[in-house]
C-alpha positions in Angstrom: 0.0 0.0 0.0 1.1 3.6 -0.5 2.2 6.0 2.2 -0.3 8.7 2.8 1.0 12.2 2.9 -1.1 14.3 5.3 -1.1 17.4 3.1 -3.7 18.1 0.6 -2.8 17.5 -3.1 -3.9 18.3 -6.6 -4.2 15.6 -9.1 -5.9 15.7 -12.5 -7.4 19.2 -12.0 -9.0 17.9 -8.7 -8.0 19.1 -5.2 -8.0 16.3 -2.5 -7.8 16.9 1.2 -8.1 13.8 3.5 -9.9 15.0 6.5 -10.3 11.6 8.2 -7.8 8.9 7.1 -7.8 5.1 7.6 -5.0 5.7 10.1 -7.3 7.9 12.2 -9.9 5.2 12.3 -8.0 2.0 12.6 -8.8 1.3 8.9 -12.6 1.5 9.4 -13.2 4.5 7.1 -11.8 7.6 5.5 -13.2 10.9 4.3 -11.8 12.9 1.5 -12.9 16.5 0.8 -12.6 17.0 -3.0 -13.1 20.0 -5.3 -13.5 19.0 -8.9 -13.7 21.4 -12.0 -16.5 21.3 -14.4 -16.3 18.5 -17.0 -13.9 16.5 -14.9 -14.5 12.9 -13.8 -12.7 9.5 -13.8 -13.1 6.6 -16.3 -15.7 4.0 -15.4 -14.4 1.8 -12.6 -15.0 -0.6 -9.8 -13.8 -0.5 -6.1 -13.7 -4.1 -5.0 -12.6 -3.4 -1.5 -14.8 -0.5 -0.3 -18.2 1.1 -0.3 -18.2 4.8 -1.4 -20.6 7.6 -0.6 -20.6 11.1 -2.1 -22.0 14.0 -0.2 -22.3 17.0 -2.7 -21.6 20.3 -1.0 -21.5 22.6 -4.0 -22.2 22.3 -7.7 -23.8 19.4 -9.7 -22.5 16.0 -10.5 -23.8 13.5 -13.1 -23.4 9.9 -12.0 -23.4 6.6 -14.0 -24.0 3.8 -11.6 -24.4 0.2 -12.9 -26.1 1.4 -16.0 -28.4 4.2 -14.4 -27.6 7.8 -15.1 -28.7 10.6 -12.8 -27.6 13.9 -11.2 -27.1 15.1 -7.7 -26.6 18.6 -6.4 -25.7 20.4 -3.2 -27.2 18.7 -0.2 -27.7 15.3 -2.0 -25.9 12.1 -1.6 -25.0 8.9 -3.6 -24.1 5.5 -2.2 -22.0 3.1 -4.3 -21.7 -0.4 -2.9 -18.3 -2.1 -3.3 -18.1 -4.1 -6.5 -20.5 -1.7 -8.5 -19.4 -0.3 -11.7 -19.6 3.6 -11.7 -18.3 6.9 -12.8 -19.2 10.6 -12.5 -18.7 13.9 -14.3 -19.0 17.5 -12.9 -21.7 19.4 -14.8 -23.1 22.9 -14.8 -21.0 26.0 -14.5 -19.3 25.9 -11.1 -16.8 23.3 -9.6 -18.2 20.6 -7.4 -17.1 20.2 -3.8 -17.9 16.9 -2.4 -17.0 14.6 0.4 -16.1 11.0 -0.5 -16.7 8.6 2.4 -14.9 5.3 2.0 -15.5 2.2 4.1 -13.2 0.6 5.0 -10.6 3.4 4.6 -7.3 3.2 2.8 -8.2 4.1 -0.8 -7.5 7.7 -0.1 -3.7 7.0 -0.5 -4.4 6.4 -4.2 -4.9 10.1 -4.9 -1.7 11.0 -3.1 0.2 8.4 -5.0 -1.1 9.6 -8.4 -0.2 13.2 -7.5 3.4 12.1 -6.3 3.9 10.3 -9.6 2.3 13.2 -11.6 0.2 10.7 -13.5 -2.2 11.9 -16.2 -5.2 10.2 -17.6 -5.2 8.9 -20.3 -1.5 9.5 -21.0 -0.2 7.5 -18.1 -2.8 4.9 -17.9 -0.4 1.9 -17.4 0.9 3.6 -14.2 -2.6 4.5 -13.1 -3.9 1.0 -13.6 -0.9 -0.5 -11.8 -1.5 1.8 -8.8 -5.3 1.2 -8.9 -4.7 -2.6 -8.6 -2.8 -2.0 -5.3 -6.0 -0.6 -3.8 -8.3 -3.1 -5.5 -9.7 -0.7 -8.1 -10.1 -1.7 -11.7 -11.1 0.4 -14.7 -13.9 -0.8 -16.8 -14.7 1.9 -19.4 -14.5 5.4 -20.5 -15.4 8.6 -18.5 -18.8 10.1 -19.1 -18.9 12.2 -22.3 -19.5 15.9 -22.0 
């Protein structure tokens, strides 16, 4: 597993700040405060090791979850059970600030490792895929089209 740098990082135009780490909770959970720009979002993927919940604080986010597509805005949440294929994209005209709650914790280290390596999607997908495998995440398709 990766070492978690306690400082906030920027990776792929998104700002990540872990406000509760796996280390803080004995591995039970983690919470990452993220600010993502409009039209950003990851390729479709699956987390095999953790459940994921999004709490949207500002902006609007379009989700694709196991074939269903829907939007969530400030004050709304989304729960993504482990093993469920999903992705998201920030829509509208303002960045989206959201909390990502992961149970169990540990995945938050992935963001720090990608920033440390200065990986870019799709240019550095081999390194991204290799790092993702270490946290039991796999990519399954493209990001949502804008």
